[in-house]
ZAMARGU-4260 file (C-alpha; in steps of 0.2 Angstrom, whole numbers, plus 5000, padded with zeros to 4 digits):
<rodrens>
0) 5027/4789/5006 | 5030/4803/5019 | 5022/4799/5036 | 5009/4812/5041 | 5010/4822/5057
5) 4997/4823/5071 | 4993/4840/5078 | 4985/4840/5095 | 4971/4851/5101 | 4975/4869/5105
10) 4966/4882/5116 | 4968/4900/5112 | 4976/4909/5127 | 4966/4924/5134 | 4974/4941/5131
15) 4986/4946/5145 | 4986/4964/5152 | 5003/4962/5159 | 5019/4970/5155 | 5024/4957/5142
20) 5024/4961/5123 | 5008/4963/5114 | 5001/4947/5106 | 5006/4946/5088 | 4992/4940/5075
25) 4998/4935/5058 | 4985/4936/5044 | 4990/4923/5031 | 4981/4917/5015 | 4983/4914/4996
30) 4983/4929/4985 | 4965/4936/4981 | 4958/4928/4996 | 4952/4945/5004 | 4967/4945/5016
35) 4970/4963/5015 | 4951/4967/5016 | 4950/4959/5033 | 4966/4967/5039 | 4959/4984/5034
40) 4943/4980/5044 | 4953/4975/5059 | 4965/4989/5060 | 4955/5003/5051 | 4967/5018/5050
45) 4978/5012/5064 | 4991/5004/5052 | 5007/5008/5043 | 5018/5001/5029 | 5036/4996/5033
50) 5049/4984/5028 | 5054/4968/5036 | 5072/4970/5045 | 5085/4966/5032 | 5073/4964/5017
55) 5063/4976/5007 | 5047/4966/5006 | 5033/4977/5012 | 5024/4972/5028 | 5007/4980/5034
60) 5007/4983/5052 | 4991/4987/5062 | 4984/4988/5080 | 4968/4981/5086 | 4961/4985/5103
65) 4950/4970/5109 | 4949/4975/5127 | 4950/4991/5137 | 4969/4990/5139 | 4974/4976/5127
70) 4980/4979/5110 | 4985/4966/5097 | 4999/4968/5084 | 4992/4963/5067 | 5004/4958/5053
75) 4997/4956/5035 | 5010/4944/5027 | 5013/4942/5008 | 5000/4930/5000 | 5006/4912/4997
80) 4999/4895/4991 | 5011/4885/5002 | 5024/4886/5015 | 5037/4879/5003 | 5045/4896/4997
85) 5049/4898/4979 | 5051/4917/4978 | 5057/4930/4991 | 5041/4936/4997 | 5035/4918/5000
90) 5052/4916/5010 | 5047/4930/5021 | 5030/4923/5025 | 5038/4906/5029 | 5052/4914/5040
95) 5040/4925/5050 | 5028/4910/5054 | 5043/4899/5058 | 5050/4913/5070 | 5066/4915/5059
100) 5063/4933/5054 | 5075/4944/5064 | 5067/4958/5073 | 5049/4951/5070 | 5042/4940/5085
105) 5035/4924/5081 | 5016/4925/5079 | 5006/4920/5094 | 4990/4918/5084 | 4986/4915/5065
110) 4971/4920/5055 | 4971/4909/5040 | 4960/4918/5026 | 4953/4906/5012 | 4942/4911/4998
115) 4927/4900/5001 | 4922/4901/4983 | 4938/4893/4978 | 4940/4881/4993 | 4946/4866/4984
120) 4962/4875/4979 | 4965/4886/4994 | 4962/4873/5008 | 4978/4865/5003 | 4987/4879/5013
125) 4978/4874/5029 | 4988/4858/5031 | 5006/4867/5033 | 4998/4881/5043 | 4989/4870/5056
130) 5004/4859/5057 | 5014/4874/5065 | 5004/4871/5081 | 4999/4889/5083 | 4981/4894/5088
135) 4973/4896/5071 | 4956/4903/5065 | 4952/4897/5048 | 4942/4911/5040 | 4931/4906/5025
140) 4930/4923/5017 | 4917/4929/5004 | 4902/4920/5012 | 4890/4932/5003 | 4897/4927/4986
145) 4896/4909/4990 | 4878/4910/4994 | 4874/4921/4979 | 4882/4909/4967 | 4873/4894/4974
150) 4887/4886/4984 | 4887/4878/5001 | 4899/4872/5015 | 4896/4864/5032 | 4908/4875/5042
155) 4905/4865/5058 | 4909/4849/5050 | 4925/4857/5043 | 4930/4863/5060 | 4928/4846/5068
160) 4938/4838/5054 | 4952/4851/5055 | 4952/4852/5074 | 4952/4871/5072 | 4939/4884/5073
165) 4931/4890/5057 | 4922/4906/5053 | 4912/4909/5038 | 4912/4928/5035 | 4912/4942/5022
170) 4926/4954/5025 | 4919/4966/5013 | 4902/4967/5021 | 4907/4963/5039 | 4896/4947/5040
175) 4903/4935/5053 | 4916/4948/5059 | 4911/4946/5077 | 4917/4928/5076 | 4934/4934/5072
180) 4934/4946/5086 | 4928/4932/5098 | 4942/4921/5093 | 4955/4935/5096 | 4948/4938/5113
185) 4952/4920/5117 | 4934/4915/5118 | 4933/4902/5105 | 4943/4886/5107 | 4947/4871/5096
190) 4933/4858/5094 | 4943/4842/5096 | 4960/4834/5091 | 4962/4836/5072 | 4966/4822/5060
195) 4982/4817/5052 | 4990/4831/5043 | 5002/4829/5028 | 5020/4836/5031 | 5024/4853/5023
200) 5034/4846/5008 | 5021/4833/5003 | 5010/4844/4991 | 5001/4829/4982 | 4996/4822/4999
205) 4990/4840/5004 | 4979/4841/4989 | 4972/4824/4993 | 4969/4828/5011 | 4960/4845/5006
210) 4949/4836/4993 | 4943/4823/5007 | 4940/4838/5019 | 4929/4846/5006 | 4919/4830/5003
215) 4917/4828/5022 | 4911/4846/5023 | 4898/4844/5009 | 4907/4858/4999 | 4898/4862/4983
220) 4909/4872/4971 | 4899/4887/4966 | 4897/4890/4947 | 4906/4905/4940 | 4895/4920/4939
225) 4887/4922/4922 | 4893/4940/4921 | 4911/4934/4924 | 4910/4922/4909 | 4902/4936/4898
230) 4914/4949/4903 | 4929/4938/4901 | 4923/4934/4884 | 4926/4953/4880 | 4940/4958/4891
235) 4951/4943/4887 | 4947/4943/4868 | 4963/4944/4859 | 4957/4959/4849 | 4943/4967/4859
240) 4952/4965/4876 | 4967/4977/4871 | 4955/4989/4864 | 4944/4989/4879 | 4960/4992/4890
245) 4965/5007/4879 | 4947/5015/4881 | 4949/5013/4899 | 4966/5021/4900 | 4960/5035/4889
250) 4945/5038/4900 | 4955/5038/4916 | 4967/5052/4909 | 4953/5063/4902 | 4944/5062/4919
255) 4960/5066/4928 | 4961/5083/4919 | 4942/5087/4918 | 4936/5081/4935 | 4951/5086/4946
260) 4952/5104/4939 | 4938/5111/4951 | 4946/5103/4966 | 4963/5109/4961 | 4957/5127/4959
265) 4949/5125/4976 | 4965/5119/4984 | 4975/5133/4975 | 4964/5146/4981 | 4965/5139/4999
270) 4984/5139/4998 | 4985/5157/4991 | 4972/5163/5004 | 4981/5155/5018 | 4998/5162/5012
275) 4991/5179/5011 | 4984/5178/5028 | 5000/5172/5035 | 5009/5186/5027 | 4997/5198/5035
280) 4998/5192/5053 | 5016/5189/5054 | 5028/5204/5057 | 5040/5209/5043 | 5056/5200/5044
285) 5066/5184/5039 | 5053/5172/5047 | 5039/5179/5037 | 5049/5178/5021 | 5054/5160/5025
290) 5036/5154/5028 | 5027/5164/5014 | 5041/5163/5000 | 5049/5147/5005 | 5037/5135/5014
295) 5020/5141/5007 | 5025/5144/4989 | 5036/5128/4988 | 5025/5115/4997 | 5009/5124/4992
300) 5014/5122/4973 | 5014/5103/4975 | 4999/5101/4987 | 4988/5109/4973 | 4990/5092/4963
305) 4984/5081/4977 | 4966/5080/4969 | 4974/5073/4953 | 4984/5060/4962 | 4970/5054/4973
310) 4959/5053/4957 | 4972/5042/4949 | 4973/5031/4964 | 4954/5030/4965 | 4953/5023/4947
315) 4967/5011/4950 | 4958/5005/4966 | 4942/5002/4957 | 4950/4993/4943 | 4960/4982/4955
320) 4946/4978/4967 | 4934/4974/4953 | 4945/4961/4947 | 4949/4969/4930 | 4968/4972/4933
325) 4970/4953/4934 | 4963/4952/4916 | 4974/4966/4911 | 4989/4957/4917 | 4984/4942/4907
330) 4982/4953/4891 | 4999/4961/4895 | 5007/4944/4896 | 5007/4943/4877 | 5016/4959/4876
335) 5028/4954/4889 | 5032/4939/4880 | 5038/4948/4865 | 5051/4958/4875 | 5057/4942/4884
340) 5047/4945/4900 | 5032/4937/4908 | 5015/4942/4914 | 5022/4942/4932 | 5032/4957/4927
345) 5016/4967/4923 | 5010/4968/4941 | 5026/4977/4948 | 5026/4988/4932 | 5008/4993/4935
350) 5011/4997/4953 | 5026/5008/4947 | 5013/5020/4941 | 5010/5024/4959 | 5029/5023/4964
355) 5044/5014/4958 | 5049/5009/4976 | 5035/4997/4980 | 5035/4991/4962 | 5053/4986/4964
360) 5049/4977/4980 | 5035/4968/4971 | 5047/4960/4959 | 5051/4948/4973 | 5036/4938/4967
365) 5046/4934/4951 | 5056/4917/4953 | 5068/4920/4939 | 5082/4931/4945 | 5086/4938/4928
370) 5068/4942/4924 | 5067/4951/4941 | 5083/4961/4938 | 5076/4966/4921 | 5060/4971/4929
375) 5069/4982/4942 | 5079/4991/4929 | 5064/4996/4918 | 5051/5000/4932 | 5057/5018/4934
380) 5052/5021/4916 | 5034/5019/4921 | 5026/5036/4924 | 5025/5037/4943 | 5013/5049/4953
385) 5028/5060/4957 | 5029/5064/4938 | 5011/5069/4937 | 5013/5087/4946 | 5027/5090/4934
390) 5017/5085/4918 | 5001/5094/4923 | 5010/5110/4927 | 5019/5111/4911 | 5005/5104/4900
395) 4993/5117/4908 | 5005/5131/4905 | 5009/5128/4887 | 4995/5118/4879 | 4977/5125/4878
400) 4963/5113/4881 | 4954/5109/4865 | 4943/5094/4861 | 4951/5080/4850 | 4937/5067/4851
405) 4922/5077/4856 | 4920/5077/4875 | 4929/5060/4877 | 4947/5066/4874 | 4955/5083/4875
410) 4972/5090/4870 | 4979/5090/4888 | 4973/5072/4892 | 4981/5067/4875 | 4997/5075/4879
415) 4997/5066/4896 | 4993/5050/4889 | 5007/5052/4876 | 5020/5054/4890 | 5014/5038/4899
420) 5015/5029/4883 | 5033/5036/4880 | 5038/5030/4897 | 5031/5013/4893 | 5039/5012/4876
425) 5056/5016/4884 | 5053/5002/4897 | 5048/4989/4883 | 5063/4994/4872 | 5075/4993/4887
430) 5068/4976/4892 | 5070/4970/4874 | 5088/4975/4874 | 5092/4967/4891 | 5083/4951/4888
435) 5092/4948/4872 | 5109/4951/4879 | 5115/4952/4897 | 5099/4946/4905 | 5094/4932/4893
440) 5085/4918/4900 | 5071/4905/4896 | 5053/4911/4897 | 5044/4903/4912 | 5025/4900/4912
445) 5013/4913/4918 | 5000/4906/4930 | 4987/4918/4937 | 4972/4915/4947 | 4957/4925/4940
450) 4946/4932/4954 | 4928/4934/4950 | 4922/4952/4946 | 4917/4961/4962 | 4910/4977/4967
455) 4923/4988/4975 | 4918/4994/4993 | 4917/5012/4998 | 4926/5008/5014 | 4941/4999/5005
460) 4942/5013/4992 | 4941/5026/5006 | 4955/5018/5016 | 4966/5017/5001 | 4964/5035/4996
465) 4967/5041/5014 | 4983/5031/5015 | 4989/5038/4998 | 4984/5056/5004 | 4994/5053/5020
470) 5009/5047/5011 | 5008/5062/4999 | 5006/5075/5012 | 5020/5067/5023 | 5032/5068/5008
475) 5026/5086/5005 | 5029/5089/5024 | 5046/5081/5024 | 5056/5080/5008 | 5048/5095/4999
480) 5047/5105/5015 | 5065/5102/5018 | 5071/5106/5001 | 5060/5122/5001 | 5068/5128/5017
485) 5086/5124/5011 | 5083/5132/4994 | 5076/5148/5002 | 5091/5149/5013 | 5103/5146/4998
490) 5093/5159/4988 | 5097/5172/5002 | 5115/5170/5005 | 5129/5176/5004 | 5123/5193/5011
495) 5128/5209/5003 | 5129/5224/5014 | 5117/5215/5026 | 5104/5211/5013 | 5100/5196/5003
500) 5107/5196/4985 | 5098/5193/4969 | 5093/5175/4966 | 5105/5174/4951 | 5120/5180/4963
505) 5115/5168/4977 | 5122/5151/4981 | 5106/5144/4973 | 5109/5154/4958 | 5127/5148/4957
510) 5121/5130/4957 | 5110/5133/4943 | 5123/5142/4933 | 5136/5128/4936 | 5124/5116/4927
515) 5117/5128/4914 | 5130/5124/4901 | 5125/5106/4901 | 5107/5109/4900 | 5107/5125/4889
520) 5106/5114/4873 | 5090/5107/4879 | 5082/5125/4881 | 5084/5126/4900 | 5090/5141/4909
525) 5098/5141/4927 | 5082/5142/4936 | 5077/5125/4928 | 5094/5119/4932 | 5091/5122/4951
530) 5075/5113/4949 | 5084/5098/4941 | 5097/5097/4954 | 5084/5098/4968 | 5073/5085/4960
535) 5086/5072/4962 | 5079/5070/4980 | 5061/5067/4972 | 5054/5071/4955 | 5040/5082/4961
540) 5052/5093/4971 | 5055/5103/4955 | 5038/5110/4957 | 5041/5116/4974 | 5058/5122/4969
545) 5051/5133/4955 | 5037/5139/4967 | 5050/5144/4979 | 5061/5153/4966 | 5046/5162/4959
550) 5038/5165/4976 | 5054/5175/4981 | 5052/5185/4965 | 5034/5189/4970 | 5024/5176/4960
555) 5015/5165/4973 | 5000/5158/4965 | 4999/5142/4954 | 4993/5154/4940 | 5008/5165/4942
560) 5019/5149/4942 | 5013/5144/4925 | 5015/5162/4918 | 5033/5162/4925 | 5037/5146/4916
565) 5030/5153/4900 | 5042/5167/4902 | 5057/5156/4905 | 5053/5142/4894 | 5049/5141/4875
570) 5037/5128/4869 | 5051/5118/4863 | 5060/5119/4880 | 5044/5114/4888 | 5042/5098/4877
575) 5061/5095/4881 | 5058/5096/4899 | 5043/5084/4898 | 5054/5071/4889 | 5068/5073/4901
580) 5057/5069/4916 | 5049/5054/4906 | 5066/5046/4905 | 5077/5053/4919 | 5079/5043/4936
585) 5076/5058/4948 | 5073/5049/4964 | 5086/5044/4977 | 5074/5032/4986 | 5073/5022/4970
590) 5091/5021/4968 | 5093/5016/4986 | 5081/5002/4985 | 5088/4996/4968 | 5105/4994/4977
595) 5097/4984/4991 | 5087/4973/4979 | 5102/4969/4967 | 5115/4968/4981 | 5127/4981/4976
600) 5130/4998/4967 | 5134/4990/4949 | 5116/4990/4943 | 5110/5006/4951 | 5125/5015/4943
605) 5121/5008/4926 | 5103/5012/4928 | 5105/5030/4933 | 5118/5033/4920 | 5108/5025/4906
610) 5092/5034/4910 | 5101/5050/4912 | 5110/5049/4895 | 5093/5044/4887 | 5084/5059/4896
615) 5097/5071/4889 | 5098/5064/4872 | 5078/5063/4871 | 5076/5080/4877 | 5089/5087/4865
620) 5081/5079/4850 | 5064/5085/4856 | 5070/5102/4858 | 5077/5103/4840 | 5063/5094/4832
625) 5050/5106/4840 | 5061/5121/4837 | 5062/5117/4818 | 5043/5113/4817 | 5038/5130/4825
630) 5051/5140/4814
</rodrens>
């Protein structure tokens, strides 16, 4: 039997205001322990998302000011159950805590977040964390839920047996939060030398050790909430569960169209009014044309869709924070099994509805390499938020709103839902082909910890929406802004007799006419061709591109953009364009991250080519079918 190790008593060093680097605090804990909730409360809006040097696992970084001139660097590490890494995100947590992550300083302090309602399982992680010898605060989170469900634990006894301070808190409500701050200020020390700890690799001994600690602290396992049992009886039912999920999805899409319309109209009027004001106050000349026709018409055309995107993320946040998405993953495991994947693939694929880049990063939780590559290759088929402005613009331009199922489902929401379903079916079909051929492997069991149902907090949802709004506006202010300016310049050269040419005769028009023979069979003209080329940078850039093109021609409002599209596209061409964007991989960021995650250019080239050919063929078939139907 492996011999246990002894961890001596530790005192938390007081913060230093000297010139040395800021003290680094690592937030560690199992998944679903409330780790990110505490991180958000500590950092507020002073946080950012980045990648660890050399690896594309996301890290959340934040600042916390605890004294007048002292700031702490807070790192939210990927959730783990042990420090014996089995997947790449677990390897990241291990390497950071061991001080082996290049470019990331070894943490000075650790906040170990454990779900007190599931202490018997989560306390196992305390042994390897405390054995690191770093000042550690054991945070027993969800104290309010423990009390509400009739559980109990003696935190003082647990602290004495651990030899580490223990805080019983609720990160969601803020209860006990001051104790965390006192620890970080260096005002809470360690009660006494702790007992023998099992070594990191001795998992059975860790479990035995955790069970004894729980008994010593008189820990009572709280009964599952009665509503959790009742709701799971419906949501996890083999028949009722998928039907409920379908109803939820339909309700989300219908609300996206109905509830977001007034806000979109408000933003649209604001963009139009500000553009008109800018055109009135600026003197006539190239600068005014650039700002009004290029920047305002291009960027403004995309910003109009911000309410819809935020509404989508609001629903995703509610479903995730409430605990429902974990049930959806379990339901999806049955579907994943039929195409050779596992339930763990569902979580990255679900996050791909926001963006394929973090979805691909999230595949690092998948231990099986072939399953991980297959998930990476199909993730871009899921309808990301960048497609939403394109879909909404075209659907609103060509499809009148009519009720299909009373007030519950209209034609536009049904069309949007159909496009999401089309992308999902393409992903499932591709996965089936990959897992039955080049990426064939044995199915691994899917183990998922079911969190209890919880009420999402306004603070958590608000921070999530602010973060997504910031990301969207940053993208609008960088990629889309840059493309709008570049397009405006290309549309005004070469000069003829000192004047700008017609767009069709400009460099931008030349680009569109070069690709026009390839896309003409799909019902697209050279203007759409310019948009398709520019959207290789990011899918939603096509909206800004068309806004700039039609802005130069004198149409600057969102309504005029829809009218201009109806002039340049037939209904069959509009359907073909929707299908093209459902399949095509129009995102350079995704291509770059696939190259990094797969270790070369082979899979990205295969992926881009396959999705491009599928997009062209799908759009061609859609154009011919709709044309024949309307004839």
